[in-house]
Phi, psi and omega in degrees: 000134184286149180281142179279148178295146183290335180206169179292340181298334181289339181274350182286148180262132178273100183280346183295337183269000182253144177285151179295142181268127180260139177230157182296335183254002183266193182297331180296322178297319178297323179298321178295320178296319179296318179298318179295319179296316178298321180296318180294316180298316179296320178295318179296318179296321179293320178295318179297320180295326184276316187248350182289167180297137180238150177283144178290146174260124184232155173266142182227163172218161183258130174295128187228158178264128178238150176240155178129186184274168173098355181269170176211153181200169178273137182281138177280124181264329187200139174249143179206173179226155181195206183222151173284128180232175177237140177280336183231102173211152185207145168271106187283126180234186178253161178279343184231164175273132181191176179265132181292125180262323186204136174245127187249011182230161175225164179300138179088355182281137174272135181232155177259164179299135180071009175290142182288124180262324183199164176228142176260165178296122184247015185297315180295320180294320179297320178298314179295326178295317178296321177297318179296322177297320179294321179295321177296318179295320179296320179295321178294321179292321178297322177295316180297328179289327184273340183297320176298323178298321177295319180297319179293316181296322178294318179295319179296320179296320178297319179295316180294328179297316178295319181291325181292326178294325179270009179060030181275338178233163179282161178296330181294315179295323178296316181293326178294317179295320179294321179294319179296321179295316178298322179297318179292324178295316179297322180294320179297316179297320179296318180294325176294321177295321178296324177295318178298316179298316180297323178293320178294321177295321179296317177299321180297317180289328175295321177294319178295325175295319178293330180291344176283351177257120183260122184245160180286127179287340178201165179284140181180199182238136178282122181259329176220147175248114193258352182224164178227156177303138181099343179277155175274143178227145182211145176290347176235166183278064178260143177094007177080199185287353181270357179256126179278154177247001180208152176273312181199168174254126183247132183235131173274105184290349177279352183256020180293140175205181181244135173251127183233136172265116181253134179301144180305325184291342185243003184294341178291348178271358184243139174210160183299138180085358182290138178291144182224143173248118183253146178227116178288141177299330181285335181228076187295340180270354184264114179263120187253121178287133182219178175215153177287125178276309183198156172252119182295124188281054172201155182245155174265109186288339177286321180261351182056047181229162175236134182278135180237132177263129181238130180254147178281139173294325178211131180282157182218142181301340180284343180276120184236151179300147177071009174290143174285144184211145174248138183235149176236115178281124186258157172283150180283339178275138175271121184251153178291144175239090186297336178211167180113172183271148177213143177272125185232153173222157177299148180300326182291350179273347187251132173240149180257125178230118179055041177079007181238147177281137180226136175231161173250128178246151180258126179217122181056043177063022175226156184259148177233136176273133186223127173278139184228153170268139187243142171259212181269175179285154174220088185068233178274007182246169174237142177280130178255121183266341181199152175104343180228160174236156179302134180099347177296139182265114184254149181274133177266140178047060186303126177296154182293334183277004177296140177218155182305126177084003182286140179287138180224160176240125184280127179289130180289138180283143180284000000 
């Protein structure tokens, strides 16, 4: 007989000497899933770091102001002020008078040519269109009804003609058959004319239905919204002050230019193609290279001025219609500047495209393409007469893959 344990302590199991038991549904299984998830996340992050898009690393220099000899620039012949205007802008209206049903644009929205801007109430036009369709169908049915009568009258006339030649019928019966045939022919022609008229009326109502849809005459940006749903609109000022004459104002932002009034006494200093440096009142440090487009060949005798059109070498989103601007008409000859301040950048920062100087500047870790006016060389640098301000960061030896708005990383100088 086996001996009994001296105490209950002898029956206890010592678990410290056993390894933990893992089961598919316990905490060990969850640990494997967490480990797998971490592995996948790490692998994805590594792949993105290796093959994902990276910002370009570029070398830069700062546009700086230098004083001393050796520079050159274009001499200013005349200073004037004006406003940014557009050559192509329109208050878009409708061809007919009607009630606005729907407006599909808002201020600041970009639209394409022939894009639908608004719709007018077309219920009356649709009713008239359905009536015109019914009239056309009725005319076609009347023609189909009369064609058998014409065929019979023609056959009867042919029979009577043969009998009349042989004196088998009287002249009166022959003339009656001939008259009936002529009557049926005239009726058929009239019904055909009525069908043509009905088709033209149907086309007219279809055109009026299309006129209730207002489309953009050209691509541009909506600057004002002039009507609301429920208002009456008319191409003329009919109905008093409660009738609108336009849906919205559309501006082609690619047609921006500057209009300047130049005094008659100084207009001899301006000619077409002359270089101009423009400065917007909103951005006084930004010098914009421009050129004279045309001198309007008439004067304002009340103001004793002549209007001059000035075009931008390169448009920029910061340039907006009706902005105030100051312009400096430059001489076409580059003259030496033995002393004085000049804004300079390294030669490697400037590229020539279509006869114009272009630089890339870095702003908020992204690049911007900028057209600049150039003076003469100053050692390893070039004098910039317009398009840059002191402190602008320009890209040196710009890579070919640079594009407007691309993210870049500036290489730290050693």
